[in-house]
C-alpha positions in Angstrom: 115.6 77.1 95.9 112.4 78.2 94.6 109.9 78.3 97.2 106.2 77.6 96.8 105.1 80.5 99.0 105.9 84.1 98.9 105.6 87.1 101.5 105.2 90.7 101.0 105.0 93.2 103.8 103.7 96.6 103.9 103.8 99.3 106.5 100.7 101.1 107.8 99.4 103.6 105.3 98.4 106.9 107.0 95.0 107.2 105.3 93.9 104.0 107.0 92.9 103.8 110.6 95.6 102.3 112.9 95.0 98.7 114.0 96.5 97.0 116.9 97.5 93.8 115.4 99.1 92.3 112.2 96.9 91.8 109.2 97.4 88.7 107.0 96.1 88.0 103.5 96.4 84.7 102.0 96.1 84.2 98.3 95.6 80.6 96.9 94.8 81.0 93.1 92.5 78.6 91.6 94.9 78.0 88.6 97.6 77.0 91.0 95.5 74.9 93.4 92.4 73.7 91.4 90.6 72.0 94.2 88.5 74.2 96.7 89.1 71.7 99.6 93.1 71.8 98.9 93.0 75.8 98.7 91.1 76.0 102.1 93.6 73.4 103.8 96.5 75.4 102.5 95.0 78.6 104.0 94.3 76.9 107.3 97.7 75.8 107.6 99.2 79.1 106.9 96.9 80.8 109.3 97.9 78.3 112.0 101.6 78.5 111.2 101.7 82.3 111.8 99.1 82.2 114.8 101.0 83.6 117.9 104.3 84.1 116.2 105.9 87.2 117.6 107.9 88.0 114.4 104.6 89.7 112.9 104.5 93.2 114.0 101.2 95.2 114.6 100.4 98.1 112.1 101.8 96.0 109.1 100.0 93.7 106.4 101.5 90.6 105.4 100.5 89.0 102.3 101.1 85.4 101.4 100.7 84.2 98.0 101.0 80.6 96.8 102.9 80.3 93.6 102.9 76.6 93.1 101.5 73.4 94.4 103.2 72.7 97.8 104.7 69.1 97.6 104.6 68.4 101.4 101.3 69.6 102.9 101.6 69.5 106.6 102.0 72.1 109.5 105.7 71.6 110.1 106.6 72.2 106.4 104.6 75.3 106.3 106.0 76.7 109.4 109.6 75.9 108.1 108.8 77.6 104.8 107.5 80.6 106.6 110.5 80.8 108.8 112.7 80.7 105.7 110.7 83.6 104.3 111.0 85.7 107.3 114.9 85.1 107.7 115.6 85.3 103.9 
């Protein structure tokens, strides 16, 4: 099953100062989601879904990229997608 969201994880680079929490980058390309309000909503939902999740370790960088328009755009669906990405 093709997911509308992808996740890339990178470890801490030695040339960068250590940080005490996980960093998140969320990319929602304009070509994929053309309306700014929809792009912002997707970003807000992803941020809310990862907030307080113990899976995300400190000193790591997590990059989320939206690859296609999500069909069901609510918090539970985004949380399920992120859980599927973490476990798979």
